[in-house]
Structures are given as C-alpha cells and as structure tokens.
C-alpha positions as CSV (number, residue, x, y, z in Angstrom):
1,M,0.0,0.0,0.0
2,S,1.4,3.4,-0.9
3,P,2.2,6.0,1.8
4,I,-0.5,8.3,0.5
5,V,-3.3,5.7,1.0
6,S,-1.9,4.6,4.4
7,G,-1.7,8.2,5.6
8,L,-5.2,9.0,4.4
9,L,-6.6,6.0,6.1
10,L,-4.9,6.9,9.4
11,M,-6.2,10.5,9.1
12,T,-9.7,9.2,8.4
13,F,-9.5,7.0,11.5
14,G,-8.3,10.0,13.5
15,A,-11.3,12.0,12.3
16,F,-13.6,9.1,13.3
17,L,-12.2,9.2,16.8
18,A,-12.6,13.0,17.0
19,G,-16.3,12.5,16.0
20,G,-16.6,10.0,18.8
21,A,-15.1,12.4,21.3
22,I,-17.6,15.1,20.2
23,S,-20.4,12.6,20.5
24,F,-19.2,11.6,24.0
25,R,-19.3,15.3,25.0
26,K,-22.9,15.6,23.8
27,Q,-23.9,12.5,25.8
28,K,-22.1,13.9,28.9
29,I,-19.8,10.9,29.2
30,T,-16.8,11.3,31.5
31,V,-14.2,13.8,30.7
32,I,-11.4,11.2,31.0
33,A,-13.0,9.2,28.1
34,Q,-13.3,12.3,26.0
35,I,-9.6,13.3,26.6
36,V,-8.5,9.8,25.7
37,L,-10.4,9.9,22.4
38,W,-9.1,13.4,21.6
39,V,-5.5,12.3,22.3
40,L,-5.8,9.2,20.1
41,A,-7.5,11.2,17.4
42,V,-4.8,13.8,17.3
43,A,-2.1,11.1,17.4
44,F,-3.6,9.1,14.5
45,F,-4.2,12.3,12.5
46,A,-0.6,13.5,13.0
47,Y,0.9,10.2,12.2
48,G,-1.2,9.9,9.1
49,F,0.0,13.3,8.0
50,Y,3.6,12.2,8.7
51,V,3.1,9.1,6.6
52,T,1.8,11.0,3.7
53,T,4.9,13.1,3.6
54,L,7.1,10.0,3.2
55,D,6.4,9.7,-0.5
C-alpha cells in the first residue's frame, strides 16, 4: 500500500475518533474518556499526516 493511501486511512480513523469524542461530550460521558479519544484522534491524524509526507 502506498504511503498516501496509508496516511489518508490513518487520518480518516483519527477524524472518526474525533467525532466519537464530540459525541461523548454531547452524551455527557466522563471527561477522561473524552480526553483519551481526543489524544488518540490527534495522534492518528498527526501520524497519518507524517506518513503522507514520506512519499
């Protein structure tokens, strides 16, 4: 799989996790769970961006 496709998939998964964090906030689920999802979302998105620059 090319770095562009891999990076875009990772960034898409990061966006999915960010959407989950927003949903958790609307459902008033614990702040710890929201923070964990936001950290994972940013990490996946940043790593996906890094992978796309490898090409």
